[in-house]
A tleap script that builds the chain and sets N, CA, C and O, in Angstrom:
source leaprc.protein.ff14SB
mol = sequence {
  NLEU VAL GLU ALA ILE MET GLU VAL LYS ARG
  ALA PHE ILE GLN GLU GLN VAL GLU ALA GLY
  ILE ILE THR GLN GLU LEU ALA ASP LEU MET
  LEU PRO ASN MET LEU GLU MET THR TYR GLN
  ALA VAL ASN ARG THR SER VAL GLY PRO VAL
  GLY GLY GLY ALA GLY GLY ASP GLY LYS GLY
  TRP GLY GLU PRO SER ASP CYS THR GLY PRO
  GLY ASP MET HIE GLN TRP GLY LYS ASN ALA
  CARG
}
set mol.1.N position { -1.194 -7.213 0.631 }
set mol.1.CA position { -1.670 -6.267 1.626 }
set mol.1.C position { -2.047 -6.980 2.918 }
set mol.1.O position { -1.707 -6.527 4.011 }
set mol.2.N position { -2.754 -8.101 2.782 }
set mol.2.CA position { -3.148 -8.856 3.969 }
set mol.2.C position { -1.905 -9.274 4.747 }
set mol.2.O position { -1.875 -9.152 5.972 }
set mol.3.N position { -0.889 -9.762 4.058 }
set mol.3.CA position { 0.322 -10.211 4.742 }
set mol.3.C position { 1.041 -9.048 5.421 }
set mol.3.O position { 1.588 -9.226 6.509 }
set mol.4.N position { 1.053 -7.876 4.818 }
set mol.4.CA position { 1.683 -6.704 5.439 }
set mol.4.C position { 0.947 -6.304 6.719 }
set mol.4.O position { 1.578 -5.974 7.723 }
set mol.5.N position { -0.361 -6.334 6.680 }
set mol.5.CA position { -1.163 -6.014 7.862 }
set mol.5.C position { -0.934 -7.064 8.945 }
set mol.5.O position { -0.762 -6.725 10.116 }
set mol.6.N position { -0.932 -8.330 8.556 }
set mol.6.CA position { -0.745 -9.405 9.525 }
set mol.6.C position { 0.643 -9.371 10.146 }
set mol.6.O position { 0.803 -9.761 11.302 }
set mol.7.N position { 1.633 -8.923 9.423 }
set mol.7.CA position { 2.979 -8.809 9.978 }
set mol.7.C position { 2.972 -7.862 11.183 }
set mol.7.O position { 3.595 -8.144 12.207 }
set mol.8.N position { 2.266 -6.744 11.050 }
set mol.8.CA position { 2.154 -5.783 12.152 }
set mol.8.C position { 1.365 -6.399 13.307 }
set mol.8.O position { 1.753 -6.265 14.467 }
set mol.9.N position { 0.269 -7.069 12.991 }
set mol.9.CA position { -0.558 -7.682 14.033 }
set mol.9.C position { 0.204 -8.785 14.765 }
set mol.9.O position { 0.127 -8.883 15.990 }
set mol.10.N position { 0.942 -9.617 14.019 }
set mol.10.CA position { 1.717 -10.688 14.653 }
set mol.10.C position { 2.767 -10.111 15.590 }
set mol.10.O position { 2.960 -10.615 16.697 }
set mol.11.N position { 3.439 -9.065 15.155 }
set mol.11.CA position { 4.467 -8.433 15.992 }
set mol.11.C position { 3.849 -7.882 17.274 }
set mol.11.O position { 4.419 -8.038 18.355 }
set mol.12.N position { 2.697 -7.243 17.161 }
set mol.12.CA position { 2.039 -6.694 18.340 }
set mol.12.C position { 1.623 -7.797 19.303 }
set mol.12.O position { 1.824 -7.678 20.512 }
set mol.13.N position { 1.048 -8.863 18.775 }
set mol.13.CA position { 0.623 -9.977 19.615 }
set mol.13.C position { 1.838 -10.612 20.289 }
set mol.13.O position { 1.773 -10.972 21.464 }
set mol.14.N position { 2.927 -10.749 19.567 }
set mol.14.CA position { 4.129 -11.331 20.163 }
set mol.14.C position { 4.659 -10.449 21.291 }
set mol.14.O position { 5.124 -10.960 22.310 }
set mol.15.N position { 4.593 -9.142 21.119 }
set mol.15.CA position { 4.987 -8.214 22.186 }
set mol.15.C position { 4.115 -8.430 23.431 }
set mol.15.O position { 4.606 -8.396 24.559 }
set mol.16.N position { 2.815 -8.652 23.202 }
set mol.16.CA position { 1.904 -8.876 24.316 }
set mol.16.C position { 2.238 -10.180 25.050 }
set mol.16.O position { 2.155 -10.246 26.277 }
set mol.17.N position { 2.614 -11.210 24.294 }
set mol.17.CA position { 3.007 -12.481 24.896 }
set mol.17.C position { 4.279 -12.293 25.717 }
set mol.17.O position { 4.353 -12.728 26.866 }
set mol.18.N position { 5.271 -11.648 25.126 }
set mol.18.CA position { 6.547 -11.449 25.805 }
set mol.18.C position { 6.407 -10.587 27.054 }
set mol.18.O position { 7.167 -10.751 28.009 }
set mol.19.N position { 5.450 -9.680 27.054 }
set mol.19.CA position { 5.218 -8.815 28.216 }
set mol.19.C position { 4.360 -9.514 29.276 }
set mol.19.O position { 4.152 -8.973 30.362 }
set mol.20.N position { 3.864 -10.713 28.961 }
set mol.20.CA position { 3.048 -11.449 29.914 }
set mol.20.C position { 1.606 -10.978 29.989 }
set mol.20.O position { 0.885 -11.333 30.921 }
set mol.21.N position { 1.179 -10.182 29.015 }
set mol.21.CA position { -0.180 -9.656 29.001 }
set mol.21.C position { -1.166 -10.727 28.538 }
set mol.21.O position { -2.272 -10.834 29.067 }
set mol.22.N position { -0.755 -11.518 27.548 }
set mol.22.CA position { -1.559 -12.649 27.098 }
set mol.22.C position { -0.655 -13.874 27.027 }
set mol.22.O position { 0.568 -13.749 26.960 }
set mol.23.N position { -1.259 -15.048 27.041 }
set mol.23.CA position { -0.486 -16.284 26.942 }
set mol.23.C position { -0.240 -16.625 25.478 }
set mol.23.O position { -0.938 -16.141 24.587 }
set mol.24.N position { 0.758 -17.461 25.244 }
set mol.24.CA position { 1.011 -17.935 23.884 }
set mol.24.C position { -0.188 -18.724 23.373 }
set mol.24.O position { -0.520 -18.661 22.190 }
set mol.25.N position { -0.832 -19.463 24.262 }
set mol.25.CA position { -2.028 -20.230 23.887 }
set mol.25.C position { -3.121 -19.295 23.360 }
set mol.25.O position { -3.754 -19.587 22.346 }
set mol.26.N position { -3.337 -18.180 24.047 }
set mol.26.CA position { -4.338 -17.222 23.590 }
set mol.26.C position { -3.918 -16.607 22.257 }
set mol.26.O position { -4.742 -16.451 21.356 }
set mol.27.N position { -2.648 -16.260 22.134 }
set mol.27.CA position { -2.150 -15.703 20.871 }
set mol.27.C position { -2.390 -16.676 19.719 }
set mol.27.O position { -2.795 -16.279 18.626 }
set mol.28.N position { -2.132 -17.959 19.984 }
set mol.28.CA position { -2.338 -18.975 18.947 }
set mol.28.C position { -3.797 -19.097 18.543 }
set mol.28.O position { -4.096 -19.469 17.409 }
set mol.29.N position { -4.709 -18.789 19.455 }
set mol.29.CA position { -6.137 -18.792 19.127 }
set mol.29.C position { -6.541 -17.523 18.390 }
set mol.29.O position { -7.414 -17.559 17.523 }
set mol.30.N position { -5.916 -16.407 18.726 }
set mol.30.CA position { -6.295 -15.114 18.157 }
set mol.30.C position { -5.842 -14.937 16.709 }
set mol.30.O position { -6.585 -14.399 15.888 }
set mol.31.N position { -4.641 -15.380 16.398 }
set mol.31.CA position { -4.058 -15.078 15.094 }
set mol.31.C position { -4.838 -15.625 13.899 }
set mol.31.O position { -4.992 -14.899 12.917 }
set mol.32.N position { -5.336 -16.854 13.923 }
set mol.32.CA position { -6.126 -17.307 12.769 }
set mol.32.C position { -7.390 -16.461 12.569 }
set mol.32.O position { -7.775 -16.178 11.435 }
set mol.33.N position { -8.025 -16.064 13.658 }
set mol.33.CA position { -9.202 -15.213 13.564 }
set mol.33.C position { -8.823 -13.842 12.983 }
set mol.33.O position { -9.530 -13.299 12.135 }
set mol.34.N position { -7.706 -13.301 13.450 }
set mol.34.CA position { -7.235 -12.012 12.914 }
set mol.34.C position { -6.962 -12.110 11.414 }
set mol.34.O position { -7.299 -11.201 10.655 }
set mol.35.N position { -6.352 -13.215 10.994 }
set mol.35.CA position { -6.066 -13.406 9.574 }
set mol.35.C position { -7.357 -13.413 8.769 }
set mol.35.O position { -7.453 -12.740 7.743 }
set mol.36.N position { -8.344 -14.166 9.224 }
set mol.36.CA position { -9.621 -14.247 8.510 }
set mol.36.C position { -10.311 -12.883 8.454 }
set mol.36.O position { -10.802 -12.473 7.403 }
set mol.37.N position { -10.346 -12.184 9.592 }
set mol.37.CA position { -11.008 -10.876 9.624 }
set mol.37.C position { -10.271 -9.857 8.754 }
set mol.37.O position { -10.902 -9.027 8.099 }
set mol.38.N position { -8.942 -9.917 8.746 }
set mol.38.CA position { -8.155 -9.008 7.918 }
set mol.38.C position { -8.405 -9.294 6.449 }
set mol.38.O position { -8.586 -8.370 5.656 }
set mol.39.N position { -8.415 -10.572 6.082 }
set mol.39.CA position { -8.689 -10.951 4.693 }
set mol.39.C position { -10.059 -10.432 4.253 }
set mol.39.O position { -10.204 -9.875 3.165 }
set mol.40.N position { -11.052 -10.624 5.108 }
set mol.40.CA position { -12.399 -10.163 4.773 }
set mol.40.C position { -12.455 -8.642 4.654 }
set mol.40.O position { -13.109 -8.116 3.753 }
set mol.41.N position { -11.777 -7.933 5.551 }
set mol.41.CA position { -11.798 -6.470 5.520 }
set mol.41.C position { -11.134 -5.939 4.253 }
set mol.41.O position { -11.636 -5.003 3.631 }
set mol.42.N position { -10.016 -6.530 3.877 }
set mol.42.CA position { -9.277 -6.067 2.702 }
set mol.42.C position { -10.041 -6.370 1.420 }
set mol.42.O position { -9.979 -5.600 0.462 }
set mol.43.N position { -10.750 -7.472 1.400 }
set mol.43.CA position { -11.396 -7.915 0.163 }
set mol.43.C position { -12.879 -7.604 0.068 }
set mol.43.O position { -13.520 -7.988 -0.911 }
set mol.44.N position { -13.437 -6.927 1.047 }
set mol.44.CA position { -14.872 -6.629 0.977 }
set mol.44.C position { -15.157 -5.582 -0.101 }
set mol.44.O position { -14.314 -4.741 -0.412 }
set mol.45.N position { -16.338 -5.653 -0.647 }
set mol.45.CA position { -16.719 -4.732 -1.716 }
set mol.45.C position { -17.841 -3.790 -1.301 }
set mol.45.O position { -18.253 -2.931 -2.080 }
set mol.46.N position { -18.336 -3.947 -0.077 }
set mol.46.CA position { -19.390 -3.066 0.417 }
set mol.46.C position { -18.770 -1.971 1.283 }
set mol.46.O position { -17.585 -2.020 1.615 }
set mol.47.N position { -19.587 -0.987 1.642 }
set mol.47.CA position { -19.140 0.086 2.514 }
set mol.47.C position { -20.009 0.121 3.763 }
set mol.47.O position { -21.092 -0.465 3.782 }
set mol.48.N position { -19.551 0.793 4.793 }
set mol.48.CA position { -20.318 0.914 6.024 }
set mol.48.C position { -19.934 -0.139 7.033 }
set mol.48.O position { -19.024 -0.933 6.797 }
set mol.49.N position { -20.628 -0.148 8.167 }
set mol.49.CA position { -20.305 -1.094 9.237 }
set mol.49.C position { -20.456 -2.537 8.787 }
set mol.49.O position { -21.337 -2.866 7.992 }
set mol.50.N position { -19.595 -3.380 9.300 }
set mol.50.CA position { -19.669 -4.811 9.002 }
set mol.50.C position { -20.585 -5.450 10.024 }
set mol.50.O position { -20.308 -5.374 11.221 }
set mol.51.N position { -21.653 -6.070 9.598 }
set mol.51.CA position { -22.527 -6.810 10.495 }
set mol.51.C position { -23.432 -5.961 11.359 }
set mol.51.O position { -24.205 -6.515 12.141 }
set mol.52.N position { -23.376 -4.655 11.260 }
set mol.52.CA position { -24.300 -3.813 11.996 }
set mol.52.C position { -24.030 -3.682 13.479 }
set mol.52.O position { -24.910 -3.224 14.209 }
set mol.53.N position { -22.857 -4.061 13.961 }
set mol.53.CA position { -22.536 -3.895 15.378 }
set mol.53.C position { -23.114 -5.001 16.232 }
set mol.53.O position { -23.569 -6.022 15.716 }
set mol.54.N position { -23.097 -4.802 17.535 }
set mol.54.CA position { -23.551 -5.822 18.481 }
set mol.54.C position { -25.028 -6.123 18.270 }
set mol.54.O position { -25.853 -5.216 18.166 }
set mol.55.N position { -25.337 -7.379 18.210 }
set mol.55.CA position { -26.724 -7.786 18.047 }
set mol.55.C position { -27.243 -7.606 16.631 }
set mol.55.O position { -28.385 -7.962 16.341 }
set mol.56.N position { -26.430 -7.063 15.754 }
set mol.56.CA position { -26.831 -6.894 14.367 }
set mol.56.C position { -27.883 -5.841 14.143 }
set mol.56.O position { -28.491 -5.798 13.074 }
set mol.57.N position { -28.122 -4.968 15.144 }
set mol.57.CA position { -29.167 -3.968 14.986 }
set mol.57.C position { -28.654 -2.656 14.397 }
set mol.57.O position { -29.427 -1.720 14.192 }
set mol.58.N position { -27.349 -2.589 14.125 }
set mol.58.CA position { -26.789 -1.396 13.503 }
set mol.58.C position { -26.562 -0.241 14.445 }
set mol.58.O position { -26.235 0.860 14.002 }
set mol.59.N position { -26.728 -0.464 15.747 }
set mol.59.CA position { -26.589 0.627 16.702 }
set mol.59.C position { -25.228 0.641 17.388 }
set mol.59.O position { -25.007 1.453 18.286 }
set mol.60.N position { -24.316 -0.232 16.991 }
set mol.60.CA position { -22.983 -0.225 17.576 }
set mol.60.C position { -22.868 -1.098 18.808 }
set mol.60.O position { -23.627 -2.051 18.980 }
set mol.61.N position { -21.902 -0.762 19.674 }
set mol.61.CA position { -21.542 -1.626 20.794 }
set mol.61.C position { -21.977 -1.076 22.138 }
set mol.61.O position { -21.383 -1.462 23.144 }
set mol.62.N position { -22.941 -0.228 22.227 }
set mol.62.CA position { -23.409 0.255 23.511 }
set mol.62.C position { -23.556 1.759 23.523 }
set mol.62.O position { -23.612 2.407 22.478 }
set mol.63.N position { -23.617 2.296 24.719 }
set mol.63.CA position { -23.798 3.733 24.878 }
set mol.63.C position { -22.581 4.502 24.382 }
set mol.63.O position { -21.457 4.008 24.471 }
set mol.64.N position { -22.794 5.705 23.862 }
set mol.64.CA position { -21.660 6.514 23.418 }
set mol.64.C position { -20.724 6.802 24.588 }
set mol.64.O position { -21.167 6.954 25.726 }
set mol.65.N position { -19.451 6.873 24.303 }
set mol.65.CA position { -18.450 7.135 25.330 }
set mol.65.C position { -18.116 8.617 25.374 }
set mol.65.O position { -18.198 9.318 24.366 }
set mol.66.N position { -17.734 9.086 26.572 }
set mol.66.CA position { -17.259 10.465 26.671 }
set mol.66.C position { -15.756 10.539 26.435 }
set mol.66.O position { -15.154 11.607 26.555 }
set mol.67.N position { -15.145 9.388 26.096 }
set mol.67.CA position { -13.726 9.293 25.745 }
set mol.67.C position { -12.805 9.714 26.878 }
set mol.67.O position { -11.711 10.217 26.624 }
set mol.68.N position { -13.224 9.519 28.120 }
set mol.68.CA position { -12.375 9.888 29.247 }
set mol.68.C position { -11.822 8.667 29.965 }
set mol.68.O position { -11.112 8.815 30.960 }
set mol.69.N position { -12.130 7.462 29.487 }
set mol.69.CA position { -11.638 6.251 30.124 }
set mol.69.C position { -10.153 6.055 29.886 }
set mol.69.O position { -9.527 6.856 29.192 }
set mol.70.N position { -9.578 4.993 30.458 }
set mol.70.CA position { -8.143 4.789 30.351 }
set mol.70.C position { -7.690 4.560 28.915 }
set mol.70.O position { -6.606 5.001 28.533 }
set mol.71.N position { -8.490 3.886 28.127 }
set mol.71.CA position { -8.191 3.738 26.707 }
set mol.71.C position { -6.845 3.129 26.400 }
set mol.71.O position { -6.277 3.406 25.343 }
set mol.72.N position { -6.312 2.306 27.289 }
set mol.72.CA position { -4.987 1.760 27.055 }
set mol.72.C position { -5.024 0.274 26.717 }
set mol.72.O position { -4.066 -0.451 26.988 }
set mol.73.N position { -6.104 -0.169 26.139 }
set mol.73.CA position { -6.246 -1.592 25.859 }
set mol.73.C position { -5.620 -2.008 24.536 }
set mol.73.O position { -5.615 -3.198 24.220 }
set mol.74.N position { -5.100 -1.091 23.763 }
set mol.74.CA position { -4.434 -1.440 22.517 }
set mol.74.C position { -3.364 -0.410 22.199 }
set mol.74.O position { -3.219 0.586 22.907 }
set mol.75.N position { -2.631 -0.650 21.152 }
set mol.75.CA position { -1.458 0.168 20.857 }
set mol.75.C position { -1.791 1.617 20.505 }
set mol.75.O position { -0.898 2.465 20.502 }
set mol.76.N position { -3.052 1.916 20.209 }
set mol.76.CA position { -3.406 3.291 19.888 }
set mol.76.C position { -4.140 3.971 21.032 }
set mol.76.O position { -4.710 5.046 20.849 }
set mol.77.N position { -4.133 3.362 22.201 }
set mol.77.CA position { -4.834 3.894 23.359 }
set mol.77.C position { -4.230 5.188 23.871 }
set mol.77.O position { -3.150 5.605 23.450 }
set mol.78.N position { -4.947 5.809 24.783 }
set mol.78.CA position { -4.553 7.102 25.348 }
set mol.78.C position { -3.135 7.082 25.917 }
set mol.78.O position { -2.382 8.041 25.748 }
set mol.79.N position { -2.774 5.997 26.588 }
set mol.79.CA position { -1.445 5.922 27.196 }
set mol.79.C position { -0.337 5.683 26.196 }
set mol.79.O position { 0.839 5.797 26.543 }
set mol.80.N position { -0.683 5.353 24.958 }
set mol.80.CA position { 0.345 5.084 23.930 }
set mol.80.C position { 0.784 6.364 23.246 }
set mol.80.O position { 1.769 6.357 22.508 }
set mol.81.N position { 0.087 7.449 23.469 }
set mol.81.CA position { 0.401 8.692 22.772 }
set mol.81.C position { 1.600 9.385 23.312 }
set mol.81.O position { 1.976 10.447 22.814 }
savepdb mol mol.pdb
quit
């Protein structure tokens, strides 16, 4: 399962490199971290948020969004629909 997920992630990262959005150097730094995080996500036995969000206080990553921003920072963003 981890390898199937990583295959999709590697392909997406390679697309970003080829499009000039990120450098190959950055991709090479990102992929090992993605592998570790994917492995941990697939093999975890607990439920709920991992690490409690930013600062570990369990409140997430900031103020709630009204979801009207560009949202195009990843393949599932508003512009990808």
